[in-house]
N, C-alpha and C positions, 0 to 999 in steps of 0.2 A: 741407535734403535729402531724395530721396526713400525712403522705409522699403523694406526688402526684403519680396521678399513671404514670407508663412511658409509652411512645406510640413510636414504629419504626416503619419508615418509609423509606423503599429505594427509594432514585428516580439517574435516572441520568441528569435530569435538560440538555439536551444540548443547548436546547431552553428555556428559560421559556416560561409558557402559561397558562391560566385558569384553564387547568385540572388537573398543577402540586399544583397549589392555592386552587382547591378544594379539594383534597387532602388534605393537610396542614391543611386547615379549619376545616374541619369534624376531623381530627386529634386531633383539640385544645380543642375541646369538650370533651376529655375524659380526658386531665391530658397533663402532658408534652414531646414535639414533640423533639424526636430526629430523626434527616434524619441522614441515612444510605447513605453518596454521592458515587453512583460506581466511582472507576476510570477507567481510561481509558483505561488499560491492562483490566480489566471486562465486558468493553463497546467491546471492543475490541472481547472479548472471543464469542460472537455471533452476534454481528452487528457490521456495520463501526463505525471507530472514531467518535466522537460526533465533530463538528466545533470547538466546546472552550476546551480548556485545561483544565486539571484537578482542577490546581491552579483558574484562572478565574472562573471555574465553583462556586469552595470554595466560593469565591466574594460575589458573588451575593445571593448562600445565606443563608451567615451571614448576610446580610441587608434586610433578608425577617420577616415579620413580626410574630408572634409564634412559631417560630424556638427557642427551648432554646439547641440546642444540636447539630453539625455535626460529623460523627465517619466517616472515608473513608472506604468503603466496596472494599476490593481486588480482588471478586473473586462473582458471581452472587449464588453462595453457603452462604446462609445465618447463618448453623448452629454454626458455631465459633461465630460469634457474637449475636448469640442467647442464646447460652447455656453463654455467659457470662453476659448480661445485663438482662437474665430472663423480659424482655420489657413485661406489660402488657396485650396492645394489642401489632397487626401486622398488619398494613392499606397498603391495595397495592388494584390497579386498579383492577378490573373482570376481565380484561381482559387475564389477564394471566392463564386461565381456561383450555383456550386453545394455541395449538403450541409451542413452545419449553421450555415455565416456565412450561408448566404444572408439569412435573415430579418434579421441585423445589418447587411448591405449596402443593404439598403432601407431602415433606418433612418436610418444616415450617409448615403444620397443626401437626407434629408428634409432634414436637419438641414443641411446643407450648403447645398442652394438657399434657405432660411430666411434665412442669413447667408451670398448670396453667392461659396459656397466651388465646386470642382471637383472629381470625382472625378475621377485620372487611373490606370485601371486599365495595368497592365506582364503582361506576356503573361508567363505561367508558364512560370520555365525546364525545357526537358524534361529527361530522363535525368536529375535529384537534386533530394533533398529531404532537411529533417532525420533525416524517418521509416527510409527506406532507408540511411542513413548509419550509424543509430545501430544497426540491425539486424546490420552487419555489425561494430560494436565491441564483439561482447559479450568477443572473444578478450581483448581489451585491457577489460576492465572489473576495476579493481584490488578485495582485498577490503575496503580502507579508503573506497573510493568508494562500497561497494555498502551497506556499513554504515551509514555515514548519509545513504540516501534512505528509509528509515523514519523517521527525525525529522523530512524533512524533510515527507515525508504528511501527517503529523500535524499539524504547524505549518502545511498548506495547505489539507487539504481537510475539510469539514465531517464526514466519516467515515472510515475506511479502512478497507476492505471484503479480509481473507484468508483465503483455502481452503487447508482440508487436503491437502497434497500429500506422500505415498508413494513415488513413483518417477519415475523421470526423467520417465521418458512420462508421469505429471499432471502434471509439470512442466512441459511442453512443450502438454499443452494449458490449464494456467492461462495459460503466458507468450502463448500465439495466440489466445489466446479476446477474441473484441472485438466487440461490436455495437452498432448507431446507435438508443437510444430517446429519444424525444423531441427530439431534437435534439445530442443528448449522445452522445457515446461513453465506451459502460457495461463495463466489466472489472475484471478483481481487481487488486485492489495489493500484494498479498505473499501467502506462504505462510507458511504452519504446518509446522510440522514436530511430530509427534502420537507421545507414548508408546506409546498405543494402536496407532493403524494400522500405526508400525514393529514393533511388535510380533506382530501380526493377517499382517502379511506375512509375518515368519517362520516363523509357526506358534507361536508362543511366546505364554503369557497375560500379558496388562496387569497383571505386578506386580514389573515393573523383571528380571526374566529374561534379556532382551535390556538386554547391559550398554552404556553408553555409548560406548564404541570400536568396537564394530558399527555404531550409528547413524554415530557420524562419518563412517565410510566412504562409505554410502550419500550422507548431507549430499553429500559430494565429490565424487561421482556427477552428483548432482541438480543444483548449484552452478555446474559445470562444462558445462551444456545449456541455462543460463536466466539471467536480470537481477536477476529481479525480488527485492523481501527478505523477507527469512525470520526468523521469529518460534520459536526452541526451546522445545518444551516437555519442560523439565528433569524434572519429576517433582517431590521436596522437595528434589533438587540434591546428595542422595549424602550421606558425609560431608564436614565444615567442610574436613578435609588437599587433599580430593580436587578441593575448587573452584576452586581456582588453575588447575588445571591446562584445565578444564573450558573456562575464561575463556577461556582464550588459545588453545583449539583453535579455540571456536569464531569466535570476532575472525580467526584466518589464515584461516577459510574465509569469512569476508566476512556471518557470520552478522549483526543488526543487533539483534535483543534475546535474552533468557534468560527465560524466565517458568516460575517456583518455587512450588508449592505447601504452603501452612504445615502440612502432616500430618508423623507418623512413622513407625515402625519400615515393616514388607510394606506396603507402597502396595495399596490397595483402590480400583477404579475407581467414582470418585466419584458414579455414575450408577446405581451399584445400591442398590435401595430400603431393605437393611440395609448399616449402616454398624457394626454391632457390632464392637470390637475396634481400628474406624479410632481415632488420636490426634493429637487438631491440637499442633502445636510451640507450647513457650512464648512469648510476641513477644520475650524477653529473647533467646534464643537465635534466631528467625528472622532480627531484625534482625544478629543476628554475622554471619549468613547474606551480607544486604545488607548489610552493609558492609564484608565481604571482599571481594562482589565488585566493588561502587566499589572499592576500594584497589586491584586485581589489574584490571582492562580500563586499556588503552591510548588510546580514545575515548570521550568521552562522549556520543557516538553510539551506542557498543553501549548500548543501553536495558536495562534491571533493571527487571524485570514482578515484581509479589509476585502471587499469589492466594489470596484468603482462602476457608476452604473453611468457616464459622463458620455460613453457612446448611446445606449439610450433612450438618453434626455437630449440627442444629439447636438451637444456642449464638444465634442470633435476630440481631437488630437489632443492637444495643449493643454486642455483642461483636465484631462486624463492626467496626465504626462505631470502636472504640478502638483495635482491632488495624491498620485502613487508614490513620490517621494516625501513629501509630506507625512504621508501616513506610517512609511517604513523610518524615518527620524520619531513618528512619535511613538512607535513600536512592533508594527504590525508585523511578522514574519511571514508572511506570503501575502502576495497581490495578483486579487480575480479580477482580469479585466473582462469585463461583461459586454455581450455583441450579439445584436439579433440578426444581424446582415447574412444573408446566403452563404459568405466567404468569407473564408481568414483573414482578409487583405486586412481590414484594419485592426485586429488585434498582432498582426501580424507587421504593421509599421509601430505602434503601440513597442512590444517589445526588442525589437533593432533599436529604439532608443535608449531604451529603460537599462534594457541590461550591459548599459556601457558607460552608467553613471554609479556611483558611488553609493547609492542609496538603494541601487537593485538589491532586490527580496527573490527569494522561488516565484516562478509564474505560474499560474493556476489559468486551466481552458475549463469552459464550459460547451461544447459544439453541437449543442440541441438545431442552435437551424443553420450552420457549416458542418451538416454531418458526412460532406464528403473529405474533409480535411483526415489526412491520416495520422496515428501516433507518430509517426517517423518526421512529417512537416513539424509535430509538431514541438519535438524533441530540435530538432536544428534552426527551429526560428528564438530558442531561449525557457521553453515552458518544461516545469518539473513535476506539475501535478494536473491530469486531467480525468473531470468530471462526468461521467454518463448522469445527468442528474435526473431522470426521470420514466427511465427505459421500462423497468422493471414490470410498472405498474401498465405504463403505458402496453408492455406484452397482455398482461395478464387480462385488460378490458377488455378488449374481442374477444378473447378466447374464450373468457366468462361469458360474454354475449351471445358471441355463438354456440355454445353448448347447448344456452339457454335453449333456444330458437328448434336447434335442432330435435331437444324433446320434444317442443310443442308442437311441430313440424308433423313430426313420426308416432308423437304420445304414446312413447316407448323409449329407452337410450339405447337401445341397440348397433345404432347408425352411427352411433356415436360413440362408443367405445374403441376404437381401436385409432380413434384421432384424439383420445387424452391418455394419458397414466393410468397405470392401474394401479389399485389401492395397494397393491403390494409395493408399489415404488415409493410412495408416501410415506408408508409402516418406516420401507428399508431406512430413507432421508432420514428419521428419528431417531437415535440410537438410544 
């Protein structure tokens, strides 16, 4: 009996559309269709995390007509699968002839030629793409689906890149900013709601003068126009009795994580050199806060971050490790080891030990003072999240000050016009 020919079709199927069905139907004409379904991790290597997780996408593809078998494709490099499967045909849309997949295409062609396989390229389906569909789904993104994205990013990416957003406009910049670098799409994965920048934008000191209710109102506006997950800087979380209300509100808004520092009393920004009067919470008391959040949250996808201030307050490595282990056991999902040192030496010494313990949880870095530290170094030392915690506002301040001074100096705006965005650029940012 003659064996049917094997047709390999790699797909992401973030959002199933007619383009996918066209390729599958075309493939079926040649033999048995084997779908190489890209994992979340594979997709995140080069583009945005898919809206649907791998298991959800798997269930969709399982129910498609004309699909004989599904293989989990763990990377955009198809070499291992092709060498093992040795398909008679490899089918792909012709859009990969240019862009980040161009080199992958050449590699596939060489392997197919070696194994007597053939490449078939299906013309790109015009006027439809997963990206264009996703951009129109912002109005249908539910809080629970948004909340879960950060957890999936942590599982899928080598490092999750987060940047501060203090307004809907800054959020739109973060939402839309991406560029191709070394054949990969670079972008920010998530946003950070900073108590420092939220207070500053309201003209108030960073000592919890700005209450959570005011910050929640601003968050609602930000979440209305963006889709990226958000981590909320909750300072020390406030009174124990108020924490459940904070958690419920954040989950209702679609926030993905709460980050809480282990200080008590009137807040003093951790980057101040003088920390006199600043007091660190007891381990027992802070663990109660973590446990309360754990019991209050509706979903495990709403992550609990514990920010350790031991280095800030001069208590050293051993105190930080002791706290990290206790906070982890209490239910923290993320550990942020904070530092105001000029280098990353002390946080790396912490990470080296902590990542070998049974209490290890994903580590978070905020490199405000050790800004020469690269993301590659953070990855190498076991960090999973990097937060650029105040850079959007810090960039805006000198730009606004310079604009005002230039107008005052020249008593007109002409000299400034070439140095600032056009009104058209701003209008086009807001869809």
